[in-house]
C-alpha positions in Angstrom: 0.3 0.1 -0.2 2.7 2.3 0.8 3.9 2.7 -2.8 -0.1 2.8 -3.9 0.9 5.6 -1.9 3.7 6.6 -3.0 4.5 7.1 1.6 8.0 7.9 1.2 10.4 4.1 2.1 11.4 6.3 5.2 8.0 6.5 6.8 7.0 2.6 6.1 9.2 1.6 8.2 8.4 4.3 10.6 5.0 2.8 10.4 6.4 -0.9 10.8 7.9 0.1 14.0 5.8 2.2 15.6 6.1 0.8 19.5 1.9 -1.2 20.5 0.8 0.3 23.7 1.6 -3.0 25.9 5.3 -2.5 25.1 4.9 1.6 26.4 5.9 2.6 29.7 4.6 6.7 31.3 1.7 7.8 29.4 0.0 5.6 26.8 -0.4 6.7 23.0 -0.8 4.7 19.0 0.4 6.0 16.7 0.0 6.9 13.2 0.6 8.5 10.5 -1.1 11.8 8.9 -0.2 12.2 5.4 -1.6 14.5 3.3 -1.3 15.1 -0.8 -1.8 18.5 -2.4 -0.3 20.1 -5.6 1.8 22.9 -3.2 3.6 20.8 -0.8 2.5 17.3 0.7 2.9 16.6 4.7 3.2 13.5 6.2 4.0 13.5 9.4 3.7 11.2 13.2 1.4 11.9 15.3 0.2 10.4 18.3 -3.4 9.9 19.6 -3.7 10.0 24.3 -7.0 8.4 25.2 -8.1 10.7 27.6 -9.9 9.0 31.7 -12.9 9.5 29.8 -12.3 7.1 28.0 -10.2 4.5 29.3 -12.6 4.5 31.9 -15.5 4.1 29.4 -14.1 1.7 27.2 -12.0 -1.1 29.4 -13.9 -3.7 29.6 -12.7 -6.2 32.1 -15.3 -7.6 34.0 -15.0 -6.0 36.8 -15.2 -2.5 36.0 -17.9 -3.3 33.6 -19.9 -4.7 36.1 -18.9 -1.5 38.5 -19.2 1.4 35.9 -22.5 0.0 35.5 -23.7 0.1 38.6 -21.5 4.0 39.6 -23.7 4.9 36.4 -26.6 4.5 36.8 -26.3 6.4 40.5 -25.3 9.5 38.6 -28.3 11.9 37.4 -26.4 12.2 33.9 -24.4 9.5 32.2 -22.5 11.9 30.9 -21.5 13.8 34.5 -21.2 9.9 36.0 -18.5 9.2 33.7 -16.5 12.4 34.0 -16.3 12.0 38.4 -15.7 8.5 37.8 -13.5 8.1 35.7 -11.0 11.8 37.0 -11.4 10.0 40.6 -9.8 6.7 39.1 -7.3 9.5 37.1 -6.6 10.4 40.7 -6.5 7.3 43.0 -3.6 6.2 40.2 -2.0 9.7 40.4 -1.7 8.4 44.1 -1.2 5.7 44.2 2.1 5.7 41.9 3.3 9.6 43.4 2.6 7.0 46.8 4.8 4.7 45.5 8.0 6.5 45.6 8.0 7.7 48.4 
């Protein structure tokens, strides 16, 4: 496909070596290549998609988290407000645990 859209070889190599989130330390991200072809100037580069705490809260599918999330959101007056509230609590607790483990 890279040859079909005239993607530079260096970019094809970079794409093949994007790290998987499971192999990343720190804040995880999903890399992707942005390619814009224009008659005046082509633009090609790597960008990082970083999931927000709210997205991680909504997308987690482990059984324990799924059941807890369902209970939390049922008790919320608004699903959106519940997602914001509970995802930020999780994010703050995770930060506190990491900070305390380094003491």
